[in-house]
C-alpha positions, 0 to 999 in steps of 0.5 A, spaced: 467 282 068 463 276 069 460 275 077 464 269 079 471 273 077 468 279 081 467 274 087 474 271 086 477 277 086 473 280 092 476 273 097 483 275 094 483 282 094 479 285 100 483 284 106 488 288 103 485 293 099 480 295 105 488 296 109 490 300 104 483 305 104 482 304 111 490 307 112 489 313 107 482 315 110 482 312 117 474 310 117 472 304 116 465 305 113 469 309 108 473 305 107 467 299 106 464 304 101 471 305 097 472 298 096 465 296 094 465 301 089 471 298 086 467 293 085 461 295 083 465 298 077 469 292 075 463 289 076 459 292 071 465 295 067 467 292 060 474 290 064 479 285 063 484 285 068 490 280 067 492 275 072 498 278 073 496 285 075 489 284 078 493 286 085 496 292 083 490 294 079 486 294 085 491 296 090 492 302 086 484 304 084 484 304 092 489 309 093 486 314 088 479 314 089 481 314 097 485 321 095 480 323 090 475 322 096 480 326 102 480 333 095 473 333 095 472 333 102 478 339 102 475 342 097 467 342 101 471 344 107 475 350 104 468 351 100 463 352 107 468 356 109 468 362 104 460 360 104 460 362 111 463 370 109 458 371 104 453 376 103 446 373 106 442 375 100 445 372 095 441 366 091 440 360 096 444 354 093 438 349 093 435 354 088 442 354 083 442 346 084 434 346 082 436 350 076 442 346 074 438 340 073 433 343 070 438 345 065 440 338 065 434 334 065 433 338 059 438 335 055 439 329 051 438 323 055 446 321 053 448 328 056 444 327 062 447 320 063 454 323 063 453 329 066 451 324 072 456 319 072 461 325 072 459 330 077 454 325 082 457 318 082 464 321 081 467 317 074 473 318 071 472 321 063 475 313 062 470 310 066 464 313 063 466 313 055 467 304 057 460 306 060 458 309 055 461 306 049 464 312 047 471 315 047 474 320 052 474 326 046 466 324 046 466 325 054 469 331 055 465 334 048 458 332 051 461 334 059 464 341 055 457 342 052 453 341 059 457 346 062 458 351 058 449 350 057 449 352 065 454 357 064 450 361 059 444 361 063 447 363 069 451 369 065 444 371 062 441 371 069 446 375 071 445 381 066 
């Protein structure tokens, strides 16, 4: 999408998008982040919005991203609660993350990009497919392959 088109959408719809986000998240900074992320994805993606569907698409995107953030916070909170009861002799999380990073870095550039878009940036399969110029099935196959390699690594280590 062209920069001037994204600017037009921003001027036209940002205030309403922000209000929706704030009503869901109850946090101004997070609401701004959600709205900015949506406009960034429009700017860097190959989206074509039909004139009558712009507002609906933007507001639905805000709602979905806000709900995704809330789910992520809830999962993180639950994980922290569960982690607080684990024995202290377990391997520190930083070491496990470093191992995952090492495994991912040893893979092809496309698999690395897809993994990072999905699990670091939080992109959907469709957004990744658009960004990489591949199908959603190909995105799934790449992610499945990476996750299998990570699982195998940790399963071998556990034996």
